[in-house]
KEFI-980370 format. One record per residue (C-alpha): residue number from 1; residue in three letters; x, z, y. Coordinates in nm, 3 decimals. Example, Ala and Ser with C-alpha at 12.3 -4.5 7.8 and 13.67 -1.06 7.14 Angstrom:
<guti><pos>1</pos><code>ALA</code><X>1.230</X><Z>0.780</Z><Y>-0.450</Y></guti>
<guti><pos>2</pos><code>SER</code><X>1.367</X><Z>0.714</Z><Y>-0.106</Y></guti>
END
This chain:
<guti><pos>1</pos><code>ARG</code><X>0.754</X><Z>-1.061</Z><Y>-2.232</Y></guti>
<guti><pos>2</pos><code>ASP</code><X>0.649</X><Z>-0.772</Z><Y>-2.048</Y></guti>
<guti><pos>3</pos><code>ARG</code><X>0.986</X><Z>-0.685</Z><Y>-1.843</Y></guti>
<guti><pos>4</pos><code>SER</code><X>1.032</X><Z>-0.220</Z><Y>-1.780</Y></guti>
<guti><pos>5</pos><code>VAL</code><X>1.020</X><Z>-0.144</Z><Y>-1.404</Y></guti>
<guti><pos>6</pos><code>SER</code><X>1.223</X><Z>0.121</Z><Y>-1.284</Y></guti>
<guti><pos>7</pos><code>ARG</code><X>1.098</X><Z>0.425</Z><Y>-1.059</Y></guti>
<guti><pos>8</pos><code>GLY</code><X>1.408</X><Z>0.576</Z><Y>-0.987</Y></guti>
<guti><pos>9</pos><code>LEU</code><X>1.544</X><Z>0.894</Z><Y>-1.147</Y></guti>
<guti><pos>10</pos><code>GLY</code><X>1.520</X><Z>0.774</Z><Y>-1.491</Y></guti>
<guti><pos>11</pos><code>ASP</code><X>1.140</X><Z>0.697</Z><Y>-1.525</Y></guti>
<guti><pos>12</pos><code>VAL</code><X>1.094</X><Z>0.382</Z><Y>-1.663</Y></guti>
<guti><pos>13</pos><code>TYR</code><X>0.705</X><Z>0.204</Z><Y>-1.667</Y></guti>
<guti><pos>14</pos><code>LYS</code><X>0.598</X><Z>-0.171</Z><Y>-1.851</Y></guti>
<guti><pos>15</pos><code>ARG</code><X>0.473</X><Z>-0.419</Z><Y>-1.637</Y></guti>
<guti><pos>16</pos><code>GLN</code><X>0.160</X><Z>-0.395</Z><Y>-1.782</Y></guti>
<guti><pos>17</pos><code>GLU</code><X>0.170</X><Z>-0.034</Z><Y>-1.694</Y></guti>
<guti><pos>18</pos><code>VAL</code><X>0.196</X><Z>-0.050</Z><Y>-1.350</Y></guti>
<guti><pos>19</pos><code>VAL</code><X>-0.061</X><Z>-0.301</Z><Y>-1.309</Y></guti>
<guti><pos>20</pos><code>SER</code><X>-0.336</X><Z>-0.121</Z><Y>-1.493</Y></guti>
<guti><pos>21</pos><code>TRP</code><X>-0.231</X><Z>0.175</Z><Y>-1.313</Y></guti>
<guti><pos>22</pos><code>LEU</code><X>-0.343</X><Z>0.006</Z><Y>-1.010</Y></guti>
<guti><pos>23</pos><code>MET</code><X>-0.620</X><Z>-0.117</Z><Y>-1.089</Y></guti>
<guti><pos>24</pos><code>GLU</code><X>-0.785</X><Z>0.238</Z><Y>-1.233</Y></guti>
<guti><pos>25</pos><code>LEU</code><X>-0.659</X><Z>0.292</Z><Y>-0.864</Y></guti>
<guti><pos>26</pos><code>GLY</code><X>-0.889</X><Z>0.008</Z><Y>-0.744</Y></guti>
<guti><pos>27</pos><code>TYR</code><X>-0.604</X><Z>-0.227</Z><Y>-0.618</Y></guti>
<guti><pos>28</pos><code>ILE</code><X>-0.628</X><Z>-0.573</Z><Y>-0.692</Y></guti>
<guti><pos>29</pos><code>PRO</code><X>-0.273</X><Z>-0.650</Z><Y>-0.796</Y></guti>
<guti><pos>30</pos><code>SER</code><X>-0.075</X><Z>-0.986</Z><Y>-0.629</Y></guti>
<guti><pos>31</pos><code>PHE</code><X>0.151</X><Z>-1.190</Z><Y>-0.773</Y></guti>
<guti><pos>32</pos><code>CYS</code><X>0.104</X><Z>-1.506</Z><Y>-0.433</Y></guti>
<guti><pos>33</pos><code>THR</code><X>0.430</X><Z>-1.678</Z><Y>-0.385</Y></guti>
<guti><pos>34</pos><code>ALA</code><X>0.169</X><Z>-1.924</Z><Y>-0.217</Y></guti>
<guti><pos>35</pos><code>CYS</code><X>0.321</X><Z>-1.839</Z><Y>0.119</Y></guti>
<guti><pos>36</pos><code>TYR</code><X>0.674</X><Z>-1.931</Z><Y>0.000</Y></guti>
<guti><pos>37</pos><code>ARG</code><X>0.597</X><Z>-2.227</Z><Y>-0.171</Y></guti>
<guti><pos>38</pos><code>ALA</code><X>0.323</X><Z>-2.394</Z><Y>0.100</Y></guti>
<guti><pos>39</pos><code>GLY</code><X>0.591</X><Z>-2.321</Z><Y>0.407</Y></guti>
<guti><pos>40</pos><code>ARG</code><X>0.432</X><Z>-2.028</Z><Y>0.594</Y></guti>
<guti><pos>41</pos><code>GLN</code><X>0.735</X><Z>-1.838</Z><Y>0.630</Y></guti>
<guti><pos>42</pos><code>GLY</code><X>0.904</X><Z>-1.691</Z><Y>0.974</Y></guti>
<guti><pos>43</pos><code>ASP</code><X>0.721</X><Z>-1.864</Z><Y>1.264</Y></guti>
<guti><pos>44</pos><code>ARG</code><X>0.454</X><Z>-2.002</Z><Y>1.059</Y></guti>
<guti><pos>45</pos><code>PHE</code><X>0.403</X><Z>-1.682</Z><Y>0.817</Y></guti>
<guti><pos>46</pos><code>MET</code><X>0.351</X><Z>-1.457</Z><Y>1.163</Y></guti>
<guti><pos>47</pos><code>GLU</code><X>0.117</X><Z>-1.692</Z><Y>1.351</Y></guti>
<guti><pos>48</pos><code>LEU</code><X>-0.133</X><Z>-1.646</Z><Y>1.111</Y></guti>
<guti><pos>49</pos><code>CYS</code><X>-0.057</X><Z>-1.283</Z><Y>1.108</Y></guti>
<guti><pos>50</pos><code>LYS</code><X>-0.054</X><Z>-1.235</Z><Y>1.451</Y></guti>
<guti><pos>51</pos><code>ASN</code><X>-0.427</X><Z>-1.417</Z><Y>1.489</Y></guti>
<guti><pos>52</pos><code>GLU</code><X>-0.575</X><Z>-1.221</Z><Y>1.108</Y></guti>
<guti><pos>53</pos><code>GLN</code><X>-0.566</X><Z>-1.541</Z><Y>0.949</Y></guti>
<guti><pos>54</pos><code>ILE</code><X>-0.360</X><Z>-1.423</Z><Y>0.670</Y></guti>
<guti><pos>55</pos><code>ALA</code><X>-0.613</X><Z>-1.270</Z><Y>0.475</Y></guti>
<guti><pos>56</pos><code>GLY</code><X>-0.791</X><Z>-1.541</Z><Y>0.429</Y></guti>
<guti><pos>57</pos><code>PHE</code><X>-0.476</X><Z>-1.680</Z><Y>0.174</Y></guti>
<guti><pos>58</pos><code>CYS</code><X>-0.396</X><Z>-1.320</Z><Y>0.037</Y></guti>
<guti><pos>59</pos><code>HIS</code><X>-0.745</X><Z>-1.242</Z><Y>-0.099</Y></guti>
<guti><pos>60</pos><code>PRO</code><X>-0.814</X><Z>-1.545</Z><Y>-0.267</Y></guti>
<guti><pos>61</pos><code>ASN</code><X>-0.437</X><Z>-1.594</Z><Y>-0.361</Y></guti>
<guti><pos>62</pos><code>ALA</code><X>-0.423</X><Z>-1.216</Z><Y>-0.512</Y></guti>
<guti><pos>63</pos><code>LEU</code><X>-0.774</X><Z>-1.295</Z><Y>-0.740</Y></guti>
<guti><pos>64</pos><code>MET</code><X>-0.618</X><Z>-1.606</Z><Y>-0.857</Y></guti>
<guti><pos>65</pos><code>THR</code><X>-0.275</X><Z>-1.505</Z><Y>-0.899</Y></guti>
<guti><pos>66</pos><code>LEU</code><X>-0.437</X><Z>-1.168</Z><Y>-1.078</Y></guti>
<guti><pos>67</pos><code>GLU</code><X>-0.703</X><Z>-1.426</Z><Y>-1.357</Y></guti>
<guti><pos>68</pos><code>GLU</code><X>-0.358</X><Z>-1.572</Z><Y>-1.392</Y></guti>
<guti><pos>69</pos><code>TYR</code><X>-0.228</X><Z>-1.233</Z><Y>-1.561</Y></guti>
<guti><pos>70</pos><code>LEU</code><X>-0.526</X><Z>-1.130</Z><Y>-1.730</Y></guti>
<guti><pos>71</pos><code>LEU</code><X>-0.561</X><Z>-1.443</Z><Y>-1.995</Y></guti>
<guti><pos>72</pos><code>ASP</code><X>-0.178</X><Z>-1.469</Z><Y>-2.027</Y></guti>
<guti><pos>73</pos><code>TYR</code><X>0.003</X><Z>-1.161</Z><Y>-2.033</Y></guti>
<guti><pos>74</pos><code>ALA</code><X>-0.267</X><Z>-0.850</Z><Y>-1.998</Y></guti>
<guti><pos>75</pos><code>SER</code><X>-0.413</X><Z>-0.613</Z><Y>-2.299</Y></guti>
<guti><pos>76</pos><code>PRO</code><X>-0.741</X><Z>-0.641</Z><Y>-2.330</Y></guti>
<guti><pos>77</pos><code>GLU</code><X>-0.839</X><Z>-0.392</Z><Y>-2.253</Y></guti>
<guti><pos>78</pos><code>ALA</code><X>-0.615</X><Z>-0.460</Z><Y>-1.865</Y></guti>
<guti><pos>79</pos><code>ARG</code><X>-0.808</X><Z>-0.768</Z><Y>-1.920</Y></guti>
<guti><pos>80</pos><code>ALA</code><X>-1.099</X><Z>-0.603</Z><Y>-1.921</Y></guti>
<guti><pos>81</pos><code>LEU</code><X>-1.001</X><Z>-0.411</Z><Y>-1.659</Y></guti>
<guti><pos>82</pos><code>GLY</code><X>-0.900</X><Z>-0.708</Z><Y>-1.428</Y></guti>
<guti><pos>83</pos><code>GLU</code><X>-1.126</X><Z>-0.857</Z><Y>-1.455</Y></guti>
<guti><pos>84</pos><code>ALA</code><X>-1.438</X><Z>-0.642</Z><Y>-1.386</Y></guti>
<guti><pos>85</pos><code>LEU</code><X>-1.213</X><Z>-0.593</Z><Y>-1.001</Y></guti>
<guti><pos>86</pos><code>ILE</code><X>-1.279</X><Z>-0.944</Z><Y>-0.958</Y></guti>
<guti><pos>87</pos><code>ASP</code><X>-1.567</X><Z>-0.927</Z><Y>-1.005</Y></guti>
<guti><pos>88</pos><code>ALA</code><X>-1.633</X><Z>-0.695</Z><Y>-0.792</Y></guti>
<guti><pos>89</pos><code>GLU</code><X>-1.475</X><Z>-0.886</Z><Y>-0.499</Y></guti>
<guti><pos>90</pos><code>MET</code><X>-1.625</X><Z>-1.211</Z><Y>-0.570</Y></guti>
<guti><pos>91</pos><code>ALA</code><X>-2.002</X><Z>-1.027</Z><Y>-0.573</Y></guti>
<guti><pos>92</pos><code>ASN</code><X>-1.910</X><Z>-0.823</Z><Y>-0.218</Y></guti>
<guti><pos>93</pos><code>GLU</code><X>-2.202</X><Z>-1.002</Z><Y>-0.031</Y></guti>
<guti><pos>94</pos><code>ASP</code><X>-1.952</X><Z>-1.013</Z><Y>0.273</Y></guti>
<guti><pos>95</pos><code>PHE</code><X>-1.703</X><Z>-1.208</Z><Y>0.126</Y></guti>
<guti><pos>96</pos><code>LYS</code><X>-1.940</X><Z>-1.471</Z><Y>-0.029</Y></guti>
<guti><pos>97</pos><code>ARG</code><X>-2.016</X><Z>-1.566</Z><Y>0.291</Y></guti>
<guti><pos>98</pos><code>ALA</code><X>-1.632</X><Z>-1.699</Z><Y>0.352</Y></guti>
<guti><pos>99</pos><code>PRO</code><X>-1.490</X><Z>-1.979</Z><Y>0.373</Y></guti>
<guti><pos>100</pos><code>VAL</code><X>-1.286</X><Z>-2.019</Z><Y>0.094</Y></guti>
<guti><pos>101</pos><code>TYR</code><X>-1.539</X><Z>-1.862</Z><Y>-0.175</Y></guti>
<guti><pos>102</pos><code>ALA</code><X>-1.695</X><Z>-2.160</Z><Y>-0.295</Y></guti>
<guti><pos>103</pos><code>VAL</code><X>-1.356</X><Z>-2.291</Z><Y>-0.395</Y></guti>
<guti><pos>104</pos><code>LEU</code><X>-1.209</X><Z>-1.971</Z><Y>-0.467</Y></guti>
<guti><pos>105</pos><code>GLU</code><X>-1.483</X><Z>-1.978</Z><Y>-0.716</Y></guti>
<guti><pos>106</pos><code>LYS</code><X>-1.427</X><Z>-2.307</Z><Y>-0.893</Y></guti>
<guti><pos>107</pos><code>ASN</code><X>-1.063</X><Z>-2.206</Z><Y>-0.893</Y></guti>
<guti><pos>108</pos><code>LEU</code><X>-1.113</X><Z>-1.898</Z><Y>-1.085</Y></guti>
<guti><pos>109</pos><code>ALA</code><X>-1.340</X><Z>-2.128</Z><Y>-1.330</Y></guti>
<guti><pos>110</pos><code>ASP</code><X>-1.035</X><Z>-2.381</Z><Y>-1.377</Y></guti>
<guti><pos>111</pos><code>ILE</code><X>-0.837</X><Z>-2.069</Z><Y>-1.423</Y></guti>
<guti><pos>112</pos><code>LYS</code><X>-1.021</X><Z>-1.983</Z><Y>-1.678</Y></guti>
<guti><pos>113</pos><code>GLU</code><X>-0.978</X><Z>-2.324</Z><Y>-1.860</Y></guti>
<guti><pos>114</pos><code>GLY</code><X>-0.640</X><Z>-2.330</Z><Y>-1.890</Y></guti>
<guti><pos>115</pos><code>LYS</code><X>-0.535</X><Z>-2.448</Z><Y>-1.543</Y></guti>
<guti><pos>116</pos><code>ARG</code><X>-0.289</X><Z>-2.316</Z><Y>-1.366</Y></guti>
<guti><pos>117</pos><code>ASP</code><X>-0.038</X><Z>-2.243</Z><Y>-0.969</Y></guti>
<guti><pos>118</pos><code>LEU</code><X>-0.344</X><Z>-2.332</Z><Y>-0.811</Y></guti>
<guti><pos>119</pos><code>ARG</code><X>-0.352</X><Z>-2.155</Z><Y>-0.397</Y></guti>
<guti><pos>120</pos><code>PHE</code><X>-0.448</X><Z>-2.180</Z><Y>-0.071</Y></guti>
END
């Protein structure tokens, strides 16, 4: 079910509208809770941030959680917009050289086959 999001002063938007708006602006909405569930909290999380390693988790997790959202909740229009964003990220030559790329590619395919809650 798509819940409403209040932005203050009586403005109310459905989650779908906010997610679509962000994707239209070229942002990758993330529904990730992997760090919390994997125990990457407090000092452990901060160490990854300070060493600039957290992006190796955040970027792929954002793409996977967006894929799950698109398949499970998005309108056809939002899904097309989101799939185009994911495809553009996966086509980025710098990202293709990332150590996580091959696993991410497999995980995205697995998500399309019905698997859920995959994370780095």
